[in-house]
N, C-alpha and C positions, 0 to 999 in steps of 0.2 A: 141660268140654272147650273151650268157646269162650273162657273166661277164660284157660285155660292157653295156648291158641294166641295169644291177644292179648298175654299177658305175654312169650311167647317172641319174637314178632315185634317187640315194642317193644324188647326187649333187643338183638336182632340188628340191627335197622335204626337204632336210636338210637345205638348205638356206632359204626356205620359213618359216620353223619353227622358225628359229632364228629371222627373221624380225618381225614376229607376236609377239614375246615375248618381244621385246624392248619397252620401254616407251619413249615418246617424251622428248628430252633433255630440251626444253624450258618450259615444263609444270610447272606452279607455279613460274616462274621467271619473272623478269622485265627487259625490254630493254629500256635504256635511249638514246634518240636522243638529241644531243646538237646542237642548232642553235645559230648563232652569231647575231641575230637580236632582236629587242624589241618585247614584247608581243603585238600581234595584227598587226604586220607588215606583208607584203606580204610573205616574206620568212618564217615567223613563221606559217602562214596559210598553206603554202606548206608542211612544216615539220609535222604539225598536220594531214593534209590529208594523207600523206604518212604513218605516224605512225598508223593511224586507218586502212588503207588498208593493211599494212604489217602484223598487228597482226592477221588478219583473215586468212592469207595464210601461216603462220608458224605453223608446227605441235606442238601441246601443247597449242596453243592460249595464248601466254605470254602477260603480261601487258606491255603497252608501255607508256613511259612518255617523254614529250618534255620539255627540260630545255633550258631556254633562258640565254645566256651569252653574254651580249653586250659589245662593246668597241673594240678599236684597229682595226677598219675597218673590222670587221668580222674575224679577225685573232686570237682572244682570245681562241675560242674553240680548234683549232688545236695546239696552243701553250700549253694550259693547259693539253691536253690529251697525249702529248708526254712525255716519261719518261726522267727524268733528268739524265745527265751522272754521273757515280759513281766517286766522287772526290778522292777516295782512290786507284783507279786502276791505 
């Protein structure tokens, strides 16, 4: 009985101590949101609203930046963010 109580208390209190000691991962970092529309367009406004709201709810309160990348019918952000294949492989 005492061993079981000791094991349970170590598991509970040991994990709480580790969580309290961690610092937020996004503290002092910047998150970039890329939108495929022009500045001032409706999709740009949506992205800016989401970025402002998202920054408040991520631990560490990171900075959020909305980048506009127009062209190709809103397909340039996904194309530019995918890694290119390795030509030597």
